C-alpha positions, 0 to 999 in steps of 0.5 A: 864375372868381374866384381869391383869394390863397391857395397853392391858386390852383395847383390852380384852373389845373386847374380852369379847363383842365377847364371850358375843355376841356369847351367852356365859356367861362371868364373868370377874375377873379383878386384882386391878391394871387392874381396873386402866386401864379399870374401873369396870362399863365397865367390868360390862356393857360389861359382863352383870355380876357383877364384883369384885376383892376381895374374901371378897365380896359375902362370903356366896356363897364362890365366891372365889372358885365357879367362878373356879368351875363353869367355862367351860373355863378361859381365862386371857387376858391380862397376864402380867409377874407378873401375870404369875409368880404368876400362875407359883407359885400358888399364891392366893392373889386375886379373880383371883388367887383363881379362877385359883387355884379352876378351873378344866377347860382349861386355856388359857393365852394370854401374854402381856409385853415389849420384854425384859420382855418376853424374860427374862428367868424367864418368859420363865421358868414361861411359861414352867412351866405352859404349863407343867401343861396343860395351853395354851398360845396364843401369844404374837404377834410381833408389836408395844407396849407401847410408841415407842417400837416395838417387840414381846410381843404384846398381840395377837387380841381379834379375834384370842384369841377367836378362839384359846380359843373356839378351846380348849374347843371343843378339850376338849369336843371331847376327853371326848366324845370319852372316854365315847363312848364304840364303839370309833372305829373313832379316834378323829380328833383334829384340834388344837392338837398343841395349846400351843406350840411354834414352829421354822420352817427354810425353803428355801436355804441360799446363801453364797456370792462370790462377790456382784453379785454371790453366792453359793446356791441351788434349794430349793424353801422353799415350804416344810418348809412354809407347815410345818410352816402353818400347825402347825399354823392352828393346834394351834401353835405359829410359828416363820418361818425363811425364807432363800431366799423363794419367796413371792409367796411361802410365801403368806400363811404364811404371811397371818396367824396370828399365823406365824411371819416371820424372814428373814435370807440370809447366813448360819451364819445368819440362825444359829444366827436367829435360835438359838435366836428363839429356846430359847423359843421354844418347837419344832424346825424344820430344813427344810431349805436347808443349805449351807455346805460351804461358800467362804473363801474369798469374793471379795468386788468387782465383779470378772471379766474375765479380772482379770483372768490369765487363763480360770479357777477359783479356789474358796477356800471353808470353812466348815460352822456351823452345825445348826442342830447338834448345836441345838441338843447339846444346847436343854433344856429338853423336847425340840424336835429337827427335822431335814431334809436331802436332799439326793442322795442315792447311787446304792443299798443304801436305803434312810432309811439307810442314814437317820439312819446315819444322825439322829445318828450323828446329835442326832435329835429327828426325822430326815425326809430325802427326795430323791432329783434330777433334777426333784424330791424334790426341787421346786416341789409341791409334796414330799416324806420322810422317818422319822426316830427317834433317834433310827433309826426306821422309824416312817413314810413314808408320800408322797403327796403334801408338805402340806399333808407331813407337816401333817404327820411330825407334826403327828410324833412329837406329836407321841413322844412329852411329854408336 
C-alpha cells in the first residue's frame, strides 16, 4: 500500500484497516511527504507491520525490491499529481518508487488533487501513459477538496477503492486460471473488464426553446443512456453521465452509483460544451442522447400568444445545430473510441443496417448503434433492439432485449475493438 503526500492520506488509514480486517497482509510504503500528514506509528499500528520510507533500511533483504516482488497487489492511495508524474517517468528515488518498478503485480492508483491539477494536460498525459501500461485508475470523485474548494479531484472513498482493487486481483486470477485450464471451453466472465477506463455517456433529449414556455424536443426518456452508464460503472469504469432532460426516476440507479458523476445539459449547445469538456480525458465517449438537429433562429423573450398573431398559422425559422458526434470524431485523440447512436425510421425496403452504414461513414465514428423508432418503439420503451456497425460498415452485433441487456452488448462491442 503506497501512500503519497496529500491530505487524503487520512482516508487511506481506513483503507488499510479494511484490508487488514479482511485478512490481507498489508505493508505500507509511505513517501516522506506522506508522513507529514499521517505519522509512522499510525501506519505500523494499523497495518501490523514495520514501516519505512527509505531503501537504506533492511538492506540485507534487499527490501527495495523484495516488497514489489512479493506483492499480489499494489495500491497507491492517495496518488498525488507529483507521484503520478514520477510513476509515468519510472523514477525510483524512494522505497515506493523502487517497489513500483520491481513489482509484476497489478497496480491500482487512486488520484487525489485539486481540479486544476487533475485537468492539467501533463497530469492527463501521465494518466494515459500509466493506463497504457496496465495501471488501473480509480477515481477521482467530484466533491469537497481542501479549503473552500470543491470539484473533480477528491479521492474515491476507501470502500470503493477496496472493491475496485480486489476486483482487479480476482479478474487477474481468473484469467490465469483460464489460461492454465486445458479444457477452457467456458469463457471467463469479467465483471470488471472496463476497470481503469474513463467513460463519458450522454443520455436523454435536448430541448431548444421557442419562448419561455415552449420548446422543440423529442420523446427520448434517457433510459438507454442511463443503462449504458450504470453498466459501465458496474464493469469498473469511471463514468460521467451527461443527462439532457432525464427524469429523476430514470436517473435513480445512476444517482446511487458511486462511480457515476452526473452533469446536466439543456440545449444542444449545452450538451456539446459538456461532452467536449468531459471528452478531453475520456477513453470512450458514447453519444446516446437524442440531440435536436435544429434550433429556433429567434427565441422570443416573452410567451408568444395568439393575440400577437396576424393569422391562424405561425412560421418558425430553424437553423441547424452543431453536429456533436462528428465534432467529437474529428477531435478525438489517438486511442480514444467514439460510439454514436442513431434513432432511425427506415424507408420501405431499406434496412436499418444500411442506414447505420451510411451514418457511421459520414460521422467517422468507431462504432454506430442504430435503433428503429416509431410511435410505440424505441423512445420511452423499456426494451430496445440495435444494429451495431464498425467504421468499415460491418455489423458487429444485433442485440435486443431490455435496455440494460442492450447496454451490456454495446460495451462488449467496445471491448472487441478497444486497444489499451
